[in-house]
Wavefront OBJ file of the C-alpha trace (Angstrom):
o trace
v 0.000 0.000 0.000
v 1.392 3.398 -0.954
v 2.080 5.790 1.929
v 2.569 8.807 -0.269
v -0.026 11.563 -0.470
v -2.664 10.943 -3.114
v -2.983 13.933 -5.452
v -5.765 13.191 -7.960
v -5.900 14.401 -11.521
v -9.681 14.049 -11.238
v -9.927 16.617 -8.425
v -10.825 19.553 -10.659
v -13.663 17.924 -12.549
v -15.165 16.010 -9.660
v -14.700 18.391 -6.770
v -15.092 21.868 -8.198
v -17.826 21.048 -10.698
v -19.713 17.860 -9.905
v -19.722 18.311 -6.123
v -20.028 22.091 -5.795
v -21.855 22.791 -9.042
v -22.269 26.071 -10.914
v -25.155 27.274 -8.747
v -23.711 26.514 -5.349
v -23.928 29.433 -2.977
v -26.724 31.078 -4.936
v -28.539 31.928 -1.736
v -25.776 34.369 -0.861
v -26.497 36.549 -3.871
v -27.901 40.013 -3.350
v -31.384 39.853 -4.842
v -30.969 43.387 -6.197
v -27.792 42.624 -8.137
v -28.106 41.405 -11.728
v -26.405 38.107 -12.510
v -23.173 38.232 -14.508
v -23.577 38.289 -18.253
v -23.898 34.828 -19.732
v -21.115 35.608 -22.175
v -18.712 36.313 -19.332
v -17.165 32.905 -18.787
v -14.201 33.872 -16.607
v -14.188 34.509 -12.846
v -14.177 38.195 -11.983
v -12.778 39.972 -8.937
v -15.218 39.991 -6.047
v -17.439 43.079 -5.956
v -18.209 44.817 -2.710
v -21.626 43.567 -1.680
v -23.857 43.861 1.336
v -22.743 41.776 4.280
v -24.043 41.287 7.769
v -27.774 41.631 8.475
v -29.613 42.482 5.253
v -33.163 41.509 6.304
v -34.709 41.961 9.759
v -38.519 41.953 9.735
v -41.306 41.549 12.294
v -41.999 37.911 13.092
v -38.401 36.881 13.760
v -37.460 34.767 16.750
v -35.390 37.152 18.845
v -32.154 35.773 20.180
v -28.435 35.347 19.574
v -26.903 33.441 16.675
v -23.742 31.332 16.936
v -21.647 31.705 13.784
v -18.489 29.674 13.146
v -17.019 30.433 9.682
v -14.982 27.506 8.406
v -12.216 29.754 7.113
v -11.673 31.365 10.521
v -10.248 30.443 13.918
v -12.935 32.579 15.584
v -16.464 31.684 16.679
v -18.913 34.548 17.129
v -22.165 35.072 19.014
v -24.094 37.893 17.340
v -27.338 39.711 18.117
v -30.203 40.284 15.689
v -28.414 43.323 14.231
v -25.260 41.323 13.564
v -23.305 42.928 16.406
v -20.824 40.688 18.219
v -21.567 40.025 21.887
v -18.950 37.298 22.388
v -15.927 36.012 20.463
v -14.028 32.799 21.131
v -10.563 32.402 19.638
v -8.849 29.111 18.912
v -5.433 28.279 17.538
v -7.128 26.010 15.009
v -9.470 26.452 12.080
v -13.121 25.877 12.926
v -14.570 22.424 12.447
v -18.063 21.672 11.251
v -19.975 21.922 14.519
v -20.193 24.238 17.532
v -22.682 24.578 20.399
v -23.286 27.010 23.217
v -23.777 24.776 26.253
v -26.189 25.437 29.094
v -23.288 26.362 31.371
v -22.216 29.111 28.963
v -19.283 27.148 27.563
v -18.572 26.811 23.861
v -18.165 23.247 22.582
v -16.495 23.314 19.200
v -15.171 20.834 16.673
v -11.817 21.885 15.260
v -9.176 20.845 12.799
v -5.929 19.164 13.719
v -2.831 21.292 13.736
v -0.235 21.253 11.013
v 1.632 17.945 10.758
v -0.661 16.201 13.277
v -2.903 14.149 10.978
v -2.027 10.628 9.880
v -4.449 10.748 6.909
v -7.354 12.840 5.655
v -10.583 12.884 3.679
v -13.326 15.172 2.412
v -13.881 16.999 5.697
v -12.073 18.503 8.636
v -11.699 17.001 12.052
v -9.648 15.282 14.692
v -10.041 17.788 17.525
v -12.780 18.971 19.937
v -12.387 21.947 22.246
v -14.450 23.346 25.105
v -14.035 26.991 26.134
v -15.473 28.884 29.081
v -17.559 31.994 28.364
v -14.399 34.013 28.989
v -12.434 31.974 26.436
v -10.338 29.684 28.626
v -9.803 26.186 27.195
v -11.034 23.561 29.656
v -10.940 20.569 27.287
v -8.761 19.999 24.218
v -9.367 16.458 22.980
v -7.915 14.828 19.886
v -9.105 11.596 18.340
v -6.896 10.426 15.507
v -4.467 7.618 14.848
v -3.143 5.703 11.855
v -6.497 4.017 11.189
v -9.150 6.339 12.709
v -10.068 10.029 12.459
v -12.968 11.993 13.922
v -14.745 14.055 11.269
v -17.773 16.259 10.639
v -20.350 16.620 13.408
v -20.484 15.924 17.119
v -23.426 15.911 19.517
v -23.452 16.264 23.275
v -25.593 13.796 25.202
v -27.554 14.583 28.384
v -24.944 12.745 30.506
v -22.167 14.988 29.190
v -20.672 12.380 26.858
v -20.103 13.143 23.197
v -21.134 11.178 20.127
v -18.593 11.494 17.326
v -18.480 10.353 13.727
v -15.227 8.529 12.984
v -13.589 7.321 9.801
v -11.913 3.917 9.806
v -9.475 2.967 7.060
v -10.200 -0.245 5.169
v -7.876 -1.696 2.541
v -9.075 -3.037 -0.820
v -8.298 -6.524 0.477
v -10.525 -5.955 3.516
v -13.285 -4.663 1.260
v -13.137 -7.748 -0.967
v -13.161 -9.971 2.110
v -16.387 -8.207 3.146
v -18.033 -9.050 -0.170
v -17.250 -5.939 -2.177
v -16.846 -6.733 -5.848
v -13.141 -6.575 -6.762
v -13.798 -4.080 -9.559
v -15.414 -1.749 -7.000
v -12.868 -2.179 -4.220
v -10.502 0.467 -5.553
v -6.740 0.612 -5.400
v -6.285 2.568 -2.158
v -7.657 2.454 1.345
v -11.259 3.582 1.761
v -12.750 5.519 4.676
v -15.707 3.786 6.345
v -17.900 5.453 8.958
v -18.271 4.469 12.601
v -19.521 6.083 15.813
v -17.868 6.430 19.182
v -19.194 7.799 22.464
v -16.544 9.542 24.534
v -16.658 10.425 28.219
v -14.473 13.532 28.750
v -11.670 13.147 31.276
v -9.349 15.887 32.461
v -8.185 18.709 30.204
v -7.178 16.580 27.230
v -8.434 13.052 27.836
v -11.486 11.017 27.020
v -12.665 7.455 27.501
v -14.439 5.589 24.691
v -17.473 4.016 26.370
v -19.494 2.850 23.340
v -18.845 2.076 19.675
v -20.826 1.249 16.528
v -19.338 0.319 13.149
v -21.242 0.161 9.889
v -18.700 -2.463 8.756
v -20.425 -4.897 11.137
v -23.776 -4.484 9.364
v -23.127 -5.276 5.707
v -24.983 -7.599 3.370
v -23.998 -8.591 -0.147
v -25.242 -10.952 -2.837
v -21.992 -11.212 -4.779
v -19.887 -13.819 -2.965
v -21.607 -16.854 -1.452
v -18.466 -17.826 0.418
v -18.726 -14.813 2.749
v -20.664 -14.902 6.006
v -22.619 -11.756 5.117
v -23.992 -13.216 1.886
v -27.738 -12.729 1.580
v -30.585 -11.200 -0.372
v -30.189 -7.420 -0.119
v -33.892 -6.705 -0.555
v -34.747 -9.071 2.302
v -32.481 -7.212 4.746
v -33.325 -3.496 4.907
v -31.760 -3.506 8.364
v -28.338 -4.077 6.737
v -26.224 -2.033 4.318
v -25.458 -3.210 0.794
v -21.666 -3.545 0.610
v -21.719 -2.739 -3.114
v -24.092 0.232 -3.089
v -22.898 3.760 -3.983
v -19.586 2.495 -5.298
v -20.066 3.401 -8.948
v -17.198 5.183 -10.667
v -17.666 8.939 -10.789
v -19.735 9.084 -7.644
v -19.203 12.008 -5.300
v -16.780 11.594 -2.437
v -15.973 7.987 -3.288
v -13.835 9.105 -6.240
v -12.871 12.491 -4.837
v -9.328 11.390 -4.076
v -8.940 8.660 -6.652
v -5.419 7.888 -7.854
v -4.305 9.663 -11.020
v -5.599 8.175 -14.250
v -3.328 7.479 -17.200
v -2.818 10.710 -19.165
v -4.587 11.165 -22.465
v -2.616 11.920 -25.610
v -3.624 15.564 -25.404
v -2.093 15.740 -21.938
v 1.349 14.473 -22.929
v 2.641 17.993 -23.349
v 1.914 18.772 -19.718
v 4.887 17.809 -17.616
v 4.203 15.562 -14.642
v 5.589 18.164 -12.272
v 3.339 20.878 -13.702
v 0.315 18.614 -13.399
v 1.099 17.811 -9.772
v 1.587 21.508 -8.975
v -1.801 22.342 -10.471
v -3.597 19.692 -8.455
v -1.752 20.650 -5.274
v -2.947 24.227 -5.756
v -6.551 23.095 -6.164
v -6.362 20.914 -3.078
v -4.832 23.791 -1.114
v -7.658 26.047 -2.299
v -10.270 23.706 -0.861
v -8.313 23.577 2.390
v -8.315 27.363 2.373
v -12.086 27.381 2.017
v -12.259 25.416 5.242
v -13.749 22.161 4.015
v -10.703 19.889 4.075
v -8.258 19.894 6.954
v -4.549 20.356 6.605
v -2.297 17.493 5.669
v 0.126 15.883 8.047
v 3.849 15.557 8.309
v 6.284 12.958 7.046
v 4.051 10.094 8.190
v 0.945 11.486 6.449
v -0.505 8.656 4.341
v -2.626 10.876 2.087
v -6.252 11.761 1.445
v -8.519 8.775 0.888
v -11.944 8.248 -0.703
v -14.958 8.318 1.591
v -17.652 5.687 0.955
v -20.776 6.898 2.775
v -19.744 10.377 4.005
v -21.878 10.536 7.140
v -22.103 14.270 7.855
v -24.498 14.550 10.826
v -25.247 12.737 14.073
v -28.246 13.433 16.335
v -29.466 11.813 19.532
v -32.978 11.338 20.942
v -32.737 10.665 24.686
v -36.379 9.625 25.055
v -36.036 6.840 22.489
v -32.298 6.287 23.082
v -31.790 6.356 19.327
v -29.186 7.885 17.010
v -29.857 9.487 13.640
v -27.149 9.553 10.946
v -26.919 11.273 7.560
v -24.917 9.203 5.003
v -24.688 11.674 2.116
v -23.555 9.199 -0.519
v -26.486 6.860 0.186
v -28.955 9.802 0.022
v -30.589 8.438 3.152
v -31.126 8.924 6.849
v -30.445 6.000 9.205
v -31.722 5.508 12.738
v -30.149 2.969 15.091
v -30.366 1.825 18.706
v -28.019 3.386 21.245
v -29.203 1.273 24.201
v -26.935 -1.598 23.138
v -23.603 -2.524 24.612
v -20.642 -2.224 22.268
v -20.759 -5.995 21.758
v -24.484 -5.848 20.940
v -23.899 -2.885 18.618
v -21.630 -5.137 16.547
v -24.287 -7.851 16.380
v -27.857 -8.248 15.152
v -29.610 -8.846 18.459
v -29.822 -7.100 21.794
v -30.680 -3.662 23.069
v -34.018 -2.033 23.749
v -35.320 -2.832 20.268
v -33.859 -6.313 19.958
v -31.903 -5.657 16.744
v -28.438 -4.944 18.061
v -26.672 -2.402 15.872
v -28.794 -3.034 12.781
v -30.700 -0.180 11.162
v -34.088 0.468 12.761
v -35.300 2.933 10.130
v -34.031 4.430 6.903
v -35.549 6.965 4.541
v -34.725 8.955 1.459
v -33.530 6.466 -1.142
v -35.158 2.998 -1.147
v -32.877 1.916 -3.983
v -30.219 1.522 -1.284
v -32.093 -1.579 -0.063
v -33.765 -2.447 -3.380
v -37.265 -1.396 -2.406
v -37.844 1.317 -4.996
v -36.692 3.150 -8.091
v -35.218 6.547 -8.856
v -38.744 7.982 -8.779
v -38.988 7.056 -5.093
v -35.848 8.929 -4.049
v -36.531 11.903 -1.748
v -33.113 12.910 -0.387
v -30.283 14.243 -2.527
v -26.864 14.618 -0.837
v -28.510 15.834 2.374
v -27.002 17.333 5.538
v -27.987 18.075 9.135
v -30.614 15.384 9.731
v -32.104 15.757 13.209
v -35.165 15.304 15.390
v -37.161 18.452 16.151
v -36.595 18.846 19.920
v -39.337 18.238 22.443
v -41.568 21.257 23.031
v -41.008 22.869 19.630
v -43.514 22.905 16.760
v -43.098 19.570 14.983
v -41.718 17.766 18.045
v -40.299 14.367 17.081
v -40.386 15.005 13.344
v -37.219 14.847 11.282
v -35.768 18.075 9.897
v -33.196 17.890 7.106
v -31.374 20.200 4.710
v -31.924 18.454 1.381
v -29.061 19.803 -0.742
v -30.562 18.701 -4.036
v -27.534 17.636 -6.057
v -28.823 15.412 -8.876
v -32.458 16.144 -8.050
v -34.767 15.332 -10.980
v -36.177 18.438 -12.604
v -33.222 20.616 -11.719
v -30.743 21.133 -8.916
v -32.139 23.096 -5.983
v -32.061 22.801 -2.216
v -34.927 22.434 0.227
v -35.489 22.115 3.952
v -37.817 19.174 4.569
v -39.785 18.193 7.659
v -40.753 14.524 7.768
v -43.273 12.830 10.079
v -41.563 9.612 11.131
v -43.714 6.434 11.184
v -42.830 5.630 14.790
v -44.998 4.584 17.742
v -44.708 5.666 21.354
v -42.272 2.818 22.047
v -39.853 3.939 19.327
v -40.670 1.207 16.820
v -40.988 2.011 13.116
v -43.756 0.630 10.925
v -43.155 -0.894 7.494
v -44.972 -3.547 5.519
v -42.602 -6.425 4.578
v -41.226 -6.044 1.067
v -42.045 -2.328 0.874
v -40.056 0.833 1.457
v -40.138 2.841 4.651
v -42.577 5.751 4.652
v -43.719 8.411 4.477
v -44.064 9.166 0.783
v -43.544 12.924 1.157
v -42.452 15.534 3.725
v -45.159 17.284 5.721
v -43.501 20.694 5.165
v -40.895 21.900 2.693
v -39.141 25.200 2.163
v -37.673 26.131 -1.201
v -36.892 29.523 -2.659
v -39.753 31.094 -4.671
v -37.597 30.321 -7.687
v -36.185 26.965 -6.482
v -32.823 27.266 -8.233
v -32.107 30.495 -6.303
v -31.370 28.304 -3.274
v -28.863 25.627 -4.177
v -26.122 24.580 -1.789
v -24.354 21.513 -3.131
v -22.342 20.954 0.040
v -22.683 21.507 3.796
v -25.706 23.554 5.079
v -28.261 23.019 7.844
v -31.556 23.976 9.454
v -32.824 24.571 12.998
v -36.457 24.681 14.175
v -37.070 27.691 16.423
v -39.547 27.933 19.334
v -41.961 30.204 17.425
v -42.177 27.716 14.542
v -39.744 29.545 12.302
v -36.755 27.729 10.790
v -33.166 29.019 10.694
v -31.359 27.921 7.516
v -27.632 27.977 6.686
v -26.350 27.666 3.124
v -22.800 26.328 3.267
v -20.493 27.914 0.741
v -23.067 30.668 0.175
v -22.213 31.995 3.619
v -25.838 32.993 4.191
v -27.979 32.366 7.280
v -31.671 33.208 7.058
v -34.905 32.656 8.985
v -38.220 31.699 7.412
v -41.714 31.489 8.878
v -44.004 28.444 8.523
v -45.561 30.384 5.610
v -42.082 30.516 4.019
v -41.532 34.250 4.426
v -37.915 35.362 4.907
v -37.860 37.543 8.032
v -34.121 37.643 8.806
v -31.053 37.243 6.644
v -27.384 37.465 7.484
v -24.434 37.185 5.093
v -21.199 36.105 6.750
v -18.660 38.820 5.918
v -15.217 38.231 4.513
v -13.048 41.314 4.884
v -16.181 43.370 4.354
v -16.954 41.576 1.105
v -18.904 38.550 -0.020
v -18.148 36.435 -3.026
v -20.751 36.851 -5.700
v -21.073 33.289 -6.974
v -19.441 29.895 -6.838
v -16.961 30.615 -9.630
v -15.829 33.715 -7.765
v -15.265 32.072 -4.425
v -13.209 29.411 -6.191
v -10.828 32.174 -7.206
v -9.958 32.881 -3.580
v -11.053 32.394 0.025
v -14.788 32.154 0.611
v -17.154 32.706 3.516
v -18.505 29.182 4.156
v -20.502 28.156 7.228
v -21.417 24.549 7.878
v -24.442 25.600 9.971
v -25.499 28.092 12.647
v -27.637 28.078 15.806
v -30.014 30.607 17.406
v -30.329 30.831 21.211
v -33.194 32.509 23.062
v -32.351 35.361 25.482
v -33.559 33.158 28.344
v -31.305 30.234 27.343
v -29.487 29.047 30.515
v -26.090 29.512 28.896
v -26.786 33.237 28.534
v -28.001 33.820 32.094
v -26.084 36.585 33.890
v -23.742 37.024 30.924
v -22.569 40.366 29.598
v -24.395 40.627 26.260
v -23.465 44.223 25.519
v -23.282 44.468 21.724
v -20.028 45.550 20.162
v -19.019 46.019 16.560
v -20.155 43.817 13.688
v -17.791 41.197 12.294
v -17.247 43.276 9.162
v -16.362 46.328 11.300
v -13.920 44.245 13.315
v -12.312 42.952 10.142
v -11.928 46.429 8.693
v -10.294 47.526 11.953
v -7.885 44.588 11.867
v -7.081 44.907 8.152
v -3.493 46.047 7.507
v -3.067 49.544 6.120
v -1.322 50.092 2.813
l 1 2 3 4 5 6 7 8 9 10 11 12 13 14 15 16 17 18 19 20 21 22 23 24 25 26 27 28 29 30 31 32 33 34 35 36 37 38 39 40 41 42 43 44 45 46 47 48 49 50 51 52 53 54 55 56 57 58 59 60 61 62 63 64 65 66 67 68 69 70 71 72 73 74 75 76 77 78 79 80 81 82 83 84 85 86 87 88 89 90 91 92 93 94 95 96 97 98 99 100 101 102 103 104 105 106 107 108 109 110 111 112 113 114 115 116 117 118 119 120 121 122 123 124 125 126 127 128 129 130 131 132 133 134 135 136 137 138 139 140 141 142 143 144 145 146 147 148 149 150 151 152 153 154 155 156 157 158 159 160 161 162 163 164 165 166 167 168 169 170 171 172 173 174 175 176 177 178 179 180 181 182 183 184 185 186 187 188 189 190 191 192 193 194 195 196 197 198 199 200 201 202 203 204 205 206 207 208 209 210 211 212 213 214 215 216 217 218 219 220 221 222 223 224 225 226 227 228 229 230 231 232 233 234 235 236 237 238 239 240 241 242 243 244 245 246 247 248 249 250 251 252 253 254 255 256 257 258 259 260 261 262 263 264 265 266 267 268 269 270 271 272 273 274 275 276 277 278 279 280 281 282 283 284 285 286 287 288 289 290 291 292 293 294 295 296 297 298 299 300 301 302 303 304 305 306 307 308 309 310 311 312 313 314 315 316 317 318 319 320 321 322 323 324 325 326 327 328 329 330 331 332 333 334 335 336 337 338 339 340 341 342 343 344 345 346 347 348 349 350 351 352 353 354 355 356 357 358 359 360 361 362 363 364 365 366 367 368 369 370 371 372 373 374 375 376 377 378 379 380 381 382 383 384 385 386 387 388 389 390 391 392 393 394 395 396 397 398 399 400 401 402 403 404 405 406 407 408 409 410 411 412 413 414 415 416 417 418 419 420 421 422 423 424 425 426 427 428 429 430 431 432 433 434 435 436 437 438 439 440 441 442 443 444 445 446 447 448 449 450 451 452 453 454 455 456 457 458 459 460 461 462 463 464 465 466 467 468 469 470 471 472 473 474 475 476 477 478 479 480 481 482 483 484 485 486 487 488 489 490 491 492 493 494 495 496 497 498 499 500 501 502 503 504 505 506 507 508 509 510 511 512 513 514 515 516 517 518 519 520 521 522 523 524 525 526 527 528 529 530 531 532 533 534 535 536 537 538 539 540 541 542 543 544 545 546 547
């Protein structure tokens, strides 16, 4: 197995076009600005555009919004006018999750430092930090080794433990041994998702108290000699080992090894080609989506099979919800199991061990439907609506919309889960899990005006409104149940915002993975100094070097 960094010649076509798409970030556009002329094919310098709060109407849910730009080491708490009331500073670039805890502390995912990582993938991760309100670090925890790396989201449980999404490296030989077809096993290691629950200990430590691995719950109908051989359609509780492995598919091929050059490419020297791809990879790191590489022992960036990008926990049901982007599904599984039961097919409160209790969004993944039945398209931020809020117990999801039939556009969907009071999900044998459609959906009046190919999220607010974040668009906005935009905030970047996806590719962008709104009476804000200061854009102008 090669230990050198993988620098793909396919990065440009797959990453900057197929994954991000020409309309990504459209929600960040100023509605009053005309689009660039269709004949203008080249990226233009960023124009000065409105940033900060650009809409603030009656009907908003008043509170404070936590903003953690991926291209910054700062996390901000802002008021409804966009003025900063608290700033936390880290040595490390922001990760893809941050929470204000009830004790007033900030819990934040973060990237590993330079030369720390052993390998990488299409995300940032490896570190979690907890800061006091005043900014003192009280916990700085790293989870990474030669075969595992924490990535994407985290969620804090009522007992203070943390659920974390973890990549595990699997070799092509291990994949074939698990029933993956040899032609789909690839030539490099693959990243496979798992979950760990960590009990914090001391200022830097943590104890793993529970684990779940998707590798323990595979089924395949390719190789009869393997123990997981079976009929895929008869086992919706298991994951098809050969699904979502087609060539040209999203994050699976994102870091594929270089292909043989075409005749037209012969004139391009190998060194020039490598330099070009290194620059493109560095640009994505600069945008905040991929963490920094490691040192001399860094094995490279590897393809990511399922790309789980969200984890949520329901304490009443003791269930976990996951968002595997590449399967275009949501999965729900039992957390009441022991680690041994989580690796098996029996045990726990629901009697199914670590098998899937419920899945929704793409029944083709378990051969119970067709493309017409697909409802999720590269989704993010799947979650239960918390108890006491409008829609309690429903699922809320940012449905990114990449590859959506009828055109690429994003939506926020609310889904009524077919679950009884005991936490058991209904489904007729041989059919797909319901429901057929969401109970509520938000799209832009012109759907294509909201299209975020990557990242993004949504939060249900106590008054029934929904706070929406648009990833690379750098826009956070609030909509009412009647789909009226009553608040809109554009994350500033040196007082400017990039006008469209082609522009932000020409330099740093203003991406946010998601954002959260906290009510003034939230316990974490009690007795805190919330005196508003300057806006982020004013602070940046003050800090900008003079010429």
